[in-house]
MILO-151061 format. One line per 10 residues: their letters; for each residue x, y, z of N, C-alpha, C. Coordinates in steps of 0.1 Angstrom, whole numbers, plus 2048, in hexadecimal, padded with zeros to 3 digits. Layout:
! residues N
a = X Y Z X Y Z X Y Z; ...
//
This chain:
! residues 406
mahvvlllhs = 127 6BA 2E0 12A 6C9 2DB 120 6D8 2E4; 127 6E1 2E6 12A 6E5 2EB 11B 6EF 2E8; 112 6F5 2F4 102 6F6 2EE 105 706 2F5; 104 70C 2EF 0FC 71C 2F4 0F3 725 2EA; 0E6 72B 2F9 0E0 72E 2F3 0DF 741 2EF; 0E1 744 2E7 0E2 759 2E3 0D5 761 2E4; 0D5 761 2EF 0C8 76D 2EC 0CC 77A 2E7; 0C4 77D 2DD 0C4 786 2CF 0BD 78F 2C9; 0B8 79C 2D3 0AE 7A2 2D1 0B0 79D 2BA; 0A0 79E 2B9 09D 79E 2AE 0A6 7AB 2A4
esyraadflq = 0A9 7B3 2AB 0AA 7BE 2A5 0BC 7C5 2A4; 0C6 7BC 2AA 0CE 7C0 2B4 0D9 7C0 2A1; 0E1 7C9 2A1 0EC 7CB 29F 0FB 7BF 29B; 0F7 7B5 2AB 101 7AE 2AB 100 7A0 2AB; 0F2 7A1 2A2 0F3 78E 2A3 0F7 783 299; 0FC 78A 28D 101 784 287 10F 782 285; 115 788 28A 129 78C 297 123 77C 29D; 11D 77E 2A7 11D 772 2B3 115 765 2A7; 10F 768 2A3 10F 758 29D 116 752 297; 123 756 290 12B 75C 28A 136 752 295
aarqlgvdit = 138 75A 29C 13F 758 2AA 13E 746 2AA; 130 743 2AE 128 73A 2B2 12C 72D 2AE; 12C 72F 29C 12E 728 296 13E 725 291; 145 730 293 153 72B 28F 15A 724 29D; 150 725 2AB 152 71B 2B7 155 70A 2B5; 14C 70A 2AD 13E 6F9 2A6 137 6F7 2B2; 130 704 2BC 12A 703 2C1 11A 6FD 2BD; 113 6F5 2C2 103 6F6 2C3 0FC 709 2C9; 0F1 70D 2C2 0EF 717 2C2 0E1 716 2C0; 0D7 71F 2CB 0CA 71F 2CE 0CB 72E 2CC
vasdrrnpaa = 0C3 734 2C0 0BE 740 2C3 0B6 744 2CC; 0B4 74E 2D9 0AA 74E 2DB 0A3 75D 2DE; 098 763 2D7 093 773 2CE 08B 774 2D3; 083 77D 2CE 076 784 2D3 070 781 2C8; 076 77E 2BA 06E 77A 2B1 07D 770 2A7; 077 76C 29C 083 769 294 090 770 28B; 099 772 291 0A6 77A 291 0AA 774 282; 0B0 785 279 0AE 779 268 0BA 775 26B; 0CB 779 272 0D6 773 26F 0D5 763 274; 0CA 760 27D 0C7 74E 27F 0C8 749 26D
sdddrvlevh = 0D2 740 26D 0CE 731 264 0BF 72C 268; 0C1 726 25D 0BA 718 25F 0BC 710 269; 0C9 70D 26B 0D1 6FF 271 0CC 704 282; 0D0 714 284 0CB 716 290 0BE 70E 297; 0C1 70A 2A4 0B4 70C 2AC 0AD 719 2AC; 09F 71B 2B1 09A 728 2B1 095 727 2C2; 08F 72E 2CB 086 731 2D2 085 73D 2D8; 077 73F 2D5 071 74C 2DA 075 74E 2E1; 072 75B 2EA 076 75F 2F6 06C 768 2F8; 06C 772 305 061 782 305 073 783 30F
lanpqvaasa = 078 78F 304 087 796 309 082 7A0 315; 074 7A5 313 06E 7AC 31B 068 7AC 32A; 069 79E 32A 066 797 338 075 78F 33E; 07A 794 343 088 78B 341 085 77C 34B; 07A 781 354 077 773 35B 06B 766 356; 066 76E 348 05C 763 340 068 75B 334; 071 761 336 077 762 323 083 759 32D; 087 759 33D 091 750 344 08E 749 342; 080 73E 349 075 73A 347 076 727 343; 076 737 334 073 72E 325 080 72B 327
iieyagetav = 08E 72B 32B 09C 726 324 09A 722 32A; 093 722 33C 099 711 343 097 706 33F; 089 706 339 07E 6FC 332 088 6F8 32C; 087 6FE 31E 092 6F7 316 09D 6EE 319; 0A5 6F8 326 0B8 6ED 329 0AC 6DF 330; 09E 6DB 32F 09F 6D1 336 098 6C9 327; 09B 6D0 31F 09A 6C4 315 0A3 6C6 30A; 0B0 6CD 30D 0BC 6CA 305 0C4 6D2 30C; 0D5 6CE 310 0DB 6D0 317 0E1 6DD 310; 0E1 6E8 31D 0E4 6F8 31D 0F3 6FB 321
davvavddqg = 0FF 6FF 315 107 6FF 323 10F 711 326; 106 716 319 108 726 31E 0FA 730 317; 0FA 739 321 0EC 745 31D 0F2 74E 31B; 0F5 757 314 0FA 762 30C 0F5 76C 306; 0F3 779 30E 0ED 783 307 0F5 789 300; 0EB 792 2F4 0F9 798 2E7 0F6 7A4 2EB; 0EA 7A9 2F2 0E8 7B9 2F3 0DE 7BC 301; 0DD 7C6 304 0D7 7C7 315 0C9 7C7 311; 0C3 7C3 309 0B5 7BB 30F 0B7 7AA 310; 0C0 7A9 310 0C1 799 314 0CA 78F 321
vataalaseq = 0D0 7A2 326 0D9 79C 332 0D0 794 33F; 0C8 79F 341 0BE 79A 34E 0BC 78A 349; 0B6 784 33D 0B6 77A 33B 0BA 772 340; 0C8 775 337 0D5 76B 334 0D3 768 347; 0D6 771 34F 0DC 770 359 0D4 767 368; 0C4 76A 364 0C0 763 371 0BD 752 366; 0BD 74D 357 0BE 741 355 0C5 739 35A; 0D5 741 355 0DE 73C 359 0E3 73A 367; 0DC 740 372 0D9 73A 37D 0D3 732 380; 0C9 733 37F 0C1 726 381 0C6 717 378
lglthnppsa = 0CD 716 36C 0DA 70D 369 0E4 70C 36D; 0E9 712 378 0FB 70F 378 103 715 374; 0FE 71D 369 108 71D 361 111 732 35F; 119 731 357 121 73D 35C 11A 74B 359; 11A 750 365 112 75E 364 113 768 36E; 10D 774 370 10C 77B 371 102 77D 37E; 0FF 77E 38B 0F5 782 394 0EB 791 390; 0E1 78A 38D 0D8 78F 389 0D0 79E 391; 0D7 7A1 39B 0D7 7AF 3A1 0E0 7B3 39E; 0EA 7AF 39C 0F7 7B7 391 0EC 7BB 385
isatrnkadm = 0F1 7B4 37C 0E7 7B8 375 0DB 7C0 373; 0D1 7C2 380 0C4 7C8 37A 0D0 7D9 37B; 0DB 7D3 385 0E0 7EA 388 0E3 7EA 37E; 0E9 7E7 379 0EE 7EC 365 0E3 7EE 35C; 0D8 7EA 360 0C9 7EF 355 0C1 7F9 35B; 0C9 7FE 365 0BE 80D 36E 0D0 818 374; 0CE 81C 36E 0DA 828 371 0D8 82C 37C; 0C9 830 383 0CB 830 390 0D0 82A 396; 0C9 823 39B 0CE 815 3A2 0DD 810 3A1; 0E6 812 395 0F5 813 392 0FE 81D 39E
rqrlksagvr = 0FA 826 396 0FB 832 39B 0FF 830 3A8; 0F3 832 3B5 0F4 82D 3BF 0F8 823 3C4; 100 816 3C0 105 80D 3C3 116 80D 3C1; 117 815 3BB 127 81C 3B7 128 823 3C1; 11F 82E 3C8 11C 83A 3D0 125 82F 3DC; 116 828 3E4 116 820 3F0 12E 81A 3E9; 12D 816 3E3 13D 80C 3E0 147 818 3E0; 144 825 3DF 14B 833 3DC 156 831 3D0; 14A 82D 3C0 14E 830 3BA 156 83D 3B0; 15F 83C 3AC 15E 850 3AA 152 851 398
qpafevvtad = 149 859 399 140 85C 394 138 869 395; 136 86A 38B 12E 878 38D 123 87B 398; 123 88A 39C 119 88D 3A4 10B 889 3A1; 101 880 3AB 0F4 885 3A0 0E9 880 3AC; 0DF 887 3A2 0D2 887 3AC 0C8 87A 3A5; 0BF 877 3A6 0B1 872 3A3 0A8 879 3A6; 09E 87E 398 095 882 396 087 87B 391; 080 878 39E 076 870 39E 064 878 399; 056 875 391 053 878 390 04C 887 39A; 04E 881 3A7 049 88B 3B0 052 896 3B6
sdsriaaerv = 05F 898 3B0 069 89E 3B8 06C 8AC 3AE; 072 8AF 3B8 07B 8BB 3AD 082 8BC 3A9; 085 8C4 397 08F 8C2 397 09B 8CA 399; 090 8D5 39B 09C 8DC 3A0 0A7 8DD 3AD; 0A2 8DB 3B4 0A7 8D7 3C0 0B2 8D0 3BB; 0AD 8C4 3B4 0B6 8B9 3B3 0CA 8BE 3A7; 0BD 8C7 39F 0CB 8CE 398 0D3 8D8 39F; 0D4 8DE 3AE 0D7 8E5 3B1 0E4 8E0 3BB; 0DD 8D1 3BE 0E6 8C9 3C8 0F3 8C6 3BD; 0F1 8BC 3B2 0FB 8BC 3A9 102 8C3 3A3
gfplvvkpvs = 0FD 8D0 39E 102 8DC 39B 102 8DE 38A; 100 8E9 381 104 8EA 374 110 8ED 371; 115 8E7 364 10B 8DF 356 10C 8D0 360; 101 8CA 35B 0FC 8BE 35D 0F2 8B5 350; 0F0 8AB 355 0ED 8A1 349 0DE 89C 34E; 0D7 89B 347 0CB 891 34A 0C9 886 343; 0C8 87C 346 0C7 86D 346 0BA 868 344; 0B6 85F 33E 0AC 855 344 0B3 849 345; 0AD 844 34F 0B5 83A 35B 0B6 82B 351; 0AE 828 34C 0AB 81F 341 0AF 819 333
lsasqgvirv = 0B0 826 32C 0B8 826 321 0C4 825 31F; 0CB 822 315 0D8 822 30D 0DB 827 300; 0E7 827 2FD 0EF 82C 2EE 0EA 83A 2F0; 0ED 843 2FC 0E5 856 2FD 0DF 858 2F8; 0D1 84F 2F8 0CA 853 2F8 0BB 859 2FF; 0BE 865 302 0B3 86E 306 0C0 874 310; 0C8 877 30F 0D8 877 319 0D9 88A 315; 0D4 895 31B 0D5 89D 315 0E2 8AC 322; 0E7 8AB 31B 0EE 8B9 325 0E9 8C6 32A; 0E8 8CB 33B 0DA 8DC 33B 0EA 8E1 340
dragdlpati = 0E7 8EC 33C 0F0 8F7 340 0E9 900 34A; 0DC 901 34A 0D5 910 353 0C9 904 359; 0C9 90C 364 0BF 90A 36A 0AE 90E 362; 0B1 912 357 0A0 91C 351 09D 90B 349; 0AB 904 344 0A6 8FC 33A 0A2 8F1 33F; 0A8 8E7 34B 0A8 8E0 352 093 8DB 351; 089 8DF 350 07E 8D9 351 081 8D4 341; 07D 8DD 339 07B 8D7 32B 083 8CD 32A; 08C 8CB 32E 097 8C1 32A 092 8B4 330; 090 8B2 340 088 8A9 344 081 8A5 340
ertrsiaqaq = 076 8A9 335 069 8AB 331 069 8A2 324; 074 8A8 31C 07B 8A0 314 07D 897 311; 088 890 31C 08D 884 31F 082 87B 32A; 079 87E 32E 06F 879 331 068 871 324; 063 87B 31D 05C 873 310 066 86C 30A; 072 872 305 07E 866 2FC 079 856 305; 078 85C 314 077 849 31A 06F 840 319; 05F 84C 319 052 849 316 04F 840 306; 05A 849 2FD 056 843 2F2 060 835 2ED; 069 833 2F6 06F 826 2F9 066 817 300
grdqrepilv = 059 81A 307 04E 816 30E 054 817 31C; 05C 822 31F 05D 820 333 051 828 333; 04F 81F 340 048 82A 34B 044 836 34A; 03C 842 34F 040 84E 349 043 857 356; 03D 849 363 047 851 372 054 848 371; 059 845 367 065 845 36A 070 851 36F; 07E 849 37B 07F 853 381 08B 85D 376; 090 861 374 09B 869 36D 0AA 870 371; 0B6 870 371 0C3 871 372 0CA 87D 371; 0C9 882 37C 0D1 894 377 0E0 88E 383
erfipgaeva = 0E8 891 375 0FA 88C 37D 0FE 898 375; 10A 89D 37D 113 8A9 379 11B 8A6 36C; 11B 8B0 367 121 8AB 359 134 8AB 360; 13B 8A5 355 147 89B 35A 151 8A3 350; 156 8AF 34D 160 8B3 341 16C 8AE 33C; 16D 8AA 332 17D 8A4 332 179 898 32D; 183 890 325 185 886 31C 17F 87A 31B; 178 876 313 16A 866 318 171 85A 312; 173 850 319 177 843 318 172 839 317; 16C 830 30C 164 821 313 16D 817 314
veglmrcgsl = 16B 809 31C 173 7FE 322 16C 7F7 320; 175 7EF 31A 16E 7E2 317 177 7D5 31C; 16F 7CF 326 172 7C7 32C 16B 7B8 333; 175 7AF 330 172 7A4 332 170 79E 346; 165 796 34F 162 795 35B 166 787 35D; 16F 785 365 175 774 361 174 774 372; 16A 769 379 16A 762 384 16A 772 38E; 164 77E 38B 163 78B 398 173 792 391; 17B 790 38E 185 798 385 183 7A4 378; 184 7AF 376 18B 7B4 368 193 7B6 35D
evlaifdkpd = 18E 7AF 353 19C 7AF 34E 196 7B6 342; 1A1 7C3 344 197 7CC 336 1A4 7C6 32C; 19A 7C6 31F 19E 7C0 313 1A3 7CE 308; 19A 7D9 309 19A 7E5 2FF 19A 7F4 307; 19E 7FF 306 19A 80B 309 19A 812 300; 190 816 300 18E 825 2F3 190 830 2F7; 196 836 2EC 198 845 2EA 188 84A 2E7; 185 856 2EB 177 85E 2DB 17B 86A 2D9; 183 86B 2D4 18A 878 2D1 184 883 2C6; 178 883 2C9 16D 88B 2C5 163 88F 2CE
pldgpffeet = 16A 89D 2D7 15A 8A4 2E7 151 8A0 2E6; 151 895 2F1 141 898 2F6 13B 8A0 2FF; 139 8AB 2FD 138 8B6 302 12C 8BB 307; 11E 8B2 2FD 110 8B3 2FA 10B 8C0 2EF; 0FC 8C1 2EB 0F6 8C1 2FC 0F9 8B2 2F8; 0F8 8A9 2EB 0F1 89D 2E7 0FE 898 2E9; 0FC 885 2E9 109 882 2EB 10E 87A 2E6; 109 877 2D6 110 873 2CF 121 86D 2C9; 11E 85C 2CB 12E 85A 2CE 133 852 2BC; 13C 857 2BB 141 859 2AB 14D 84C 2AA
iyvtpsrltp = 15D 854 2AF 167 84F 2A8 168 847 2BD; 16D 83D 2B7 175 834 2C1 181 82B 2BF; 18D 830 2C2 1A1 82D 2C0 1A2 823 2CC; 1A4 81C 2CA 1B0 812 2D5 1B8 811 2CD; 1C5 80E 2D2 1CA 810 2E3 1C6 821 2E8; 1C9 81F 2F1 1C4 82F 2F6 1CC 835 2F9; 1CD 845 2F5 1DF 84E 2F8 1DE 856 304; 1D5 850 309 1D5 85C 318 1E3 855 321; 1E5 85F 32B 1F0 857 332 1F0 84B 339; 1FB 846 338 1F5 835 343 1F1 83D 34E
atqksiravt = 1F4 847 357 1EC 849 365 1DA 84B 361; 1D5 849 359 1CD 851 35B 1C6 843 351; 1CD 83A 349 1C8 82A 347 1C9 823 353; 1D3 82C 35C 1D3 81E 366 1C1 828 36E; 1C3 82D 36B 1B0 834 379 1A7 830 373; 1AA 82E 363 19D 823 356 19B 81C 35F; 1A7 813 366 1A2 809 362 19E 801 371; 1A3 80A 37D 1A0 80C 388 193 808 38C; 18D 819 384 17D 81D 383 173 814 382; 176 80E 377 16E 806 36C 16F 7F4 379
asgakalgls = 17D 7EB 37C 17E 7E9 384 171 7E7 394; 175 7F6 396 174 7F5 3A6 161 7F8 3A4; 15C 7F9 395 14F 7FC 391 144 7EF 390; 14A 7E8 388 14B 7D8 389 147 7D3 397; 150 7D0 39B 14C 7CB 3A4 143 7D0 3B1; 143 7DD 3B2 139 7E6 3B7 129 7DE 3B3; 129 7DD 3AA 11C 7DC 3A5 113 7C7 3A8; 125 7C1 3A7 121 7B4 3AA 125 7AA 39D; 12B 7B2 390 130 7AC 383 137 7A3 38B; 136 79A 384 143 78E 387 148 784 378
egpihaelrt = 141 786 370 143 77D 35D 13A 784 354; 146 785 349 141 789 33F 143 795 33B; 140 796 332 142 7A9 32B 13F 7B2 330; 145 7BD 32F 141 7CD 337 142 7D3 32C; 140 7E2 32E 140 7EA 322 13B 7F7 32A; 149 800 32F 146 80A 339 14A 81B 331; 142 81F 337 148 82E 32E 14A 839 341; 156 83B 33B 15C 848 344 161 854 33F; 160 85C 345 16C 86B 344 174 86A 349; 17B 871 346 18B 873 34D 192 886 34C
gdgnawllei = 199 883 357 19D 88F 356 1A7 896 361; 1B1 898 362 1C1 89C 36F 1C4 88C 36F; 1C1 884 368 1C7 876 368 1BD 86D 375; 1B3 874 377 1A5 869 379 19A 869 370; 194 85F 373 189 856 372 17C 858 375; 16C 85A 36C 164 859 379 15D 851 36C; 154 847 376 14C 841 36D 13C 843 367; 140 845 358 12E 849 357 126 842 359; 129 834 34D 11F 82A 351 129 819 34C; 121 80E 353 129 7FF 351 11C 7F7 34F
aarsigglca = 11B 7EA 345 112 7E6 33D 116 7D7 33E; 110 7D1 341 113 7C3 340 112 7B8 332; 11B 7C2 328 118 7BB 31C 125 7C1 315; 128 7BE 308 136 7C3 2FF 131 7CD 2F9; 138 7D8 2F1 136 7E2 2EA 12A 7E2 2E5; 123 7E9 2DE 117 7EC 2D5 119 7EA 2C7; 10B 7EA 2BE 111 7EE 2B1 116 7DF 2A9; 123 7E8 2A4 128 7DD 29E 135 7E0 29E; 134 7E4 2AB 148 7ED 2AD 151 7DD 2AF; 14B 7D4 2B9 14D 7CD 2BF 15D 7C8 2AF
rslrfglgls = 15A 7CF 2A2 161 7CA 29B 170 7CF 29A; 172 7DA 29E 17C 7DD 29F 184 7D8 2AB; 183 7CD 2B0 18B 7C7 2B6 191 7B3 2B5; 19C 7B3 2B4 1A1 7A9 2B2 1A8 7A0 2BB; 1AB 796 2C3 1B0 792 2CD 1BA 786 2C7; 1C7 782 2CC 1CC 777 2CB 1D4 77B 2BD; 1CD 76F 2BA 1D1 76A 2A6 1C4 76D 29E; 1BC 775 2A6 1AE 77B 29A 19F 77A 2A3; 1A3 771 2B0 197 770 2B3 191 779 2B8; 182 779 2B3 174 787 2B2 174 784 2C3
leqlilrhal = 16E 790 2C5 16B 794 2D3 15C 78B 2D6; 153 78A 2CB 149 785 2CE 14C 76D 2D2; 159 76E 2CC 15C 75E 2CF 165 760 2DD; 168 769 2DF 170 76C 2EE 166 76A 2F8; 15E 771 2F6 14E 771 2FE 149 764 302; 144 75B 2F5 144 755 2F6 14D 746 2FB; 156 749 2F6 163 73E 2FB 15F 73D 30E; 15D 74B 312 15F 74B 326 151 744 322; 144 74A 326 13D 740 327 13C 737 326; 143 72D 319 140 725 31C 14D 71E 322
elpirdlglt = 156 724 326 15E 71D 32E 16A 717 327; 16C 719 31D 176 718 314 187 720 312; 18C 717 312 19D 71F 314 19D 72E 30E; 1A2 73B 315 1A4 745 30E 1B0 748 30F; 1B7 747 306 1CC 744 309 1CF 754 303; 1CB 75C 301 1D0 76B 2FF 1C5 778 2FA; 1C6 77F 300 1BF 78B 302 1C4 794 2FB; 1CC 796 2F9 1D4 7A4 2F2 1CE 7A4 2E7; 1CE 7AF 2E5 1CA 7B4 2D5 1D1 7B2 2C9; 1CD 7AF 2C2 1D4 7AB 2B3 1DA 7B5 2AA
daaagvmmlp = 1D2 7BE 2A6 1D9 7CE 2A5 1DD 7D1 2A7; 1EA 7DB 2A6 1EF 7E7 2AF 1E9 7F2 2B0; 1DA 7F4 2A9 1D4 800 2AA 1C5 7FC 29F; 1BD 800 2A7 1AF 7FC 2A4 1A4 809 2A3; 1A0 808 298 18C 811 29E 180 813 294; 17B 817 29B 16B 815 295 162 826 295; 15E 828 28E 158 833 28B 149 832 289; 140 838 297 12E 833 28F 12C 841 28A; 12A 83C 283 124 845 275 118 853 27D; 11A 85E 283 10D 863 287 0FD 86A 27A
ipqagrlrav = 0F3 86B 27F 0EB 86E 277 0E9 87E 278; 0EB 886 267 0EF 88F 26B 0E5 89B 26F; 0D7 891 26A 0C9 89C 269 0C2 892 26C; 0B0 895 26D 0A7 88F 26E 0A4 88B 25E; 09E 880 25B 099 880 252 098 86D 249; 098 871 23D 091 85E 232 0A0 863 22E; 0A5 855 230 0B3 854 229 0B6 84D 219; 0B4 856 213 0B5 852 205 0BA 84B 1FE; 0CE 851 201 0D6 846 201 0E6 849 203; 0F1 844 204 0FB 846 20E 107 842 1FF
rgvgraravd = 10C 84F 1FA 115 852 1F3 124 84E 1F3; 130 847 1EF 13B 84C 1EF 143 83C 1F9; 13A 831 1FD 13C 82A 206 148 81F 201; 14A 81E 1F0 157 817 1EA 160 81E 1ED; 162 832 1EC 16D 833 1EB 170 831 1F7; 167 837 207 16B 835 212 171 828 216; 16F 81B 20F 175 80E 210 180 80F 20B; 189 816 201 194 819 1FD 199 81E 204; 19B 828 20F 1A0 830 217 1AF 824 21A; 1BA 82A 21E 1C2 81E 222 1C0 81C 231
gvagveitis = 1C3 811 237 1C0 80D 247 1AE 80A 24A; 1A4 80D 23E 198 80D 246 196 7FA 244; 18F 7F4 24A 18D 7E6 24D 182 7E5 247; 179 7ED 248 167 7EC 23F 15C 7F4 241; 150 7F4 23C 14C 7FD 23B 13F 7F5 23D; 134 7FC 248 128 7F3 244 11D 802 249; 117 801 23C 105 80B 240 0FB 800 244; 0FC 805 250 0EB 7FD 256 0DF 801 257; 0DD 809 253 0D2 813 250 0CD 816 243; 0C3 80D 23C 0C1 80F 22C 0BA 817 22C
pgqelvplpe = 0BD 818 21A 0B2 828 219 0A8 827 216; 0A0 832 21B 08E 82C 21B 08B 82B 22A; 095 82A 235 092 82C 243 098 839 247; 08A 83E 255 08B 849 25A 098 84B 25F; 0A0 855 264 0AD 859 26D 0A7 862 279; 0AB 85E 27F 0A8 865 28D 0B1 869 29B; 0B6 874 29B 0C5 874 29F 0BF 877 2AF; 0CD 879 2B6 0CB 875 2C2 0C9 883 2C4; 0BD 889 2D3 0BB 87B 2DD 0B5 873 2D9; 0AB 877 2D0 09D 86A 2D6 09F 860 2CF
gsrylgfifa = 0A9 85E 2C0 0AD 855 2BC 0BB 84E 2C2; 0BE 843 2BC 0CB 83A 2BF 0D0 832 2BB; 0D0 832 2AB 0D8 82A 2A5 0DE 832 29A; 0E7 82D 294 0F4 833 289 0EB 82E 27D; 0F7 837 270 0F5 835 267 0FF 82B 268; 10A 827 265 10D 81A 267 121 81E 26D; 128 813 26A 133 812 270 13F 811 263; 148 818 268 156 81A 25E 162 817 26C; 168 807 264 171 801 26F 183 802 265; 18D 808 274 19B 808 26C 1A3 803 276
rgqdpddvea = 1AF 7FC 272 1BA 7F5 274 1C8 7FF 272; 1D2 7FE 27B 1E0 7FE 279 1EA 803 284; 1F4 807 280 200 805 289 1FA 80F 293; 1F2 81D 297 1F5 826 29D 1E4 82A 2A0; 1E0 832 2A7 1D6 834 2A9 1D0 842 2A3; 1D9 84A 2A3 1D9 856 29D 1D5 855 28C; 1E0 847 288 1DB 846 277 1CD 841 27F; 1CD 837 27F 1BA 832 289 1B3 83C 282; 1B4 846 287 1AB 850 28D 1A9 85C 27E; 1B2 85F 277 1B2 864 26F 1AF 85E 263
tlraahaelt = 1AE 84E 262 1AA 845 259 199 848 25A; 19A 847 264 18B 845 263 182 854 262; 187 85E 266 184 86D 262 184 86D 251; 18D 865 248 18E 869 239 185 85C 23B; 181 84F 239 177 84D 234 169 853 237; 168 85B 240 15B 861 243 157 869 23A; 164 875 239 160 87D 232 15F 878 222; 164 872 21E 15E 867 211 151 864 20B; 147 867 219 139 85D 219 12F 86C 217; 126 86D 212 11D 876 20E 10D 86E 20F
feitpl = 108 876 218 0F7 872 21C 0ED 879 218; 0E4 86F 215 0DA 877 20D 0CD 877 20E; 0C7 87E 21A 0BD 881 223 0B4 88C 21D; 0A4 884 21F 098 88B 21D 093 88E 22A; 096 89D 22D 08D 89F 236 082 89D 236; 07A 897 245 06A 898 247 064 8A1 247
//
């Protein structure tokens, strides 16, 4: 029986879905985590690893593989991708080069590699603790976007329209990064704001070639000052020429970084039939958003990823549904969640496939850019992307969030 080591951060949204997918495939599972994940069952083997130190975590997995055969090491979230690459390389398993993973985990390195390869992306400058941000901003031009180089999920990402606002914004971004345990001298990325529609690409790298699984439209404008994502809908309603550019730029970006195997998730801006690469990660879509995708006769994205890692046959990459979408429920204000009303009514909206509230009453709510979580997710399916979008908005309108300000 095949045996997969799943790298699961203890607070991962996606633990249950990956574990379910592995069980459906009938494979043996070892859960490797910083501490026991609540989604793991008593039948799953558990290996404690220090995901914050990929070299140490990979060594633990390699030692473990000396005692029991391991057929794949799969990272569920960003926290495990470096460990998976290092361990898989030593064990001779399907993997991305560790150097490629390193580039996806540092936005400054990623931008430099993409630039060297001529991949279309925003103009950028890297601001170190000792450099003058005003000079960097003059080179890039306003409006611009300030980003931490090592955070994800739009955390710490802020648009700046005027030179006078730049110093305070950079200081705020640095503070957000430090609150997440980053070094106070870690560089900050300053890049040109690209107007236009934003999309997300879900893909699978196989032997160095990209297979695009889905292009998601993001119909709500993402113009700042913060960049909280809400609705994803697929298939895309952009023109065939624009979608061709999206596919080409994503493939060029993956190649430039050296990604060769496994899932990728990319974010791009589009305009005038062209696409600019904003981000690319060596993992699948975050949160519970993968539940909006089904392939062939109902295969989940998690099953697809595991089948690839275990070198099992993949016969159909076509989407099962004519149209599908997900809404990430934004946090409307800082405070403490008291209650969520109307979940039953939202689930009853025609076309809704599910509503999941992922923050429990009593928990503190921290909006972007300091925060990185969502209140939950709404899923919808239908025959047309316009109908799916309307369904998601109708279901969201049924929800009421009672929040006590702190």
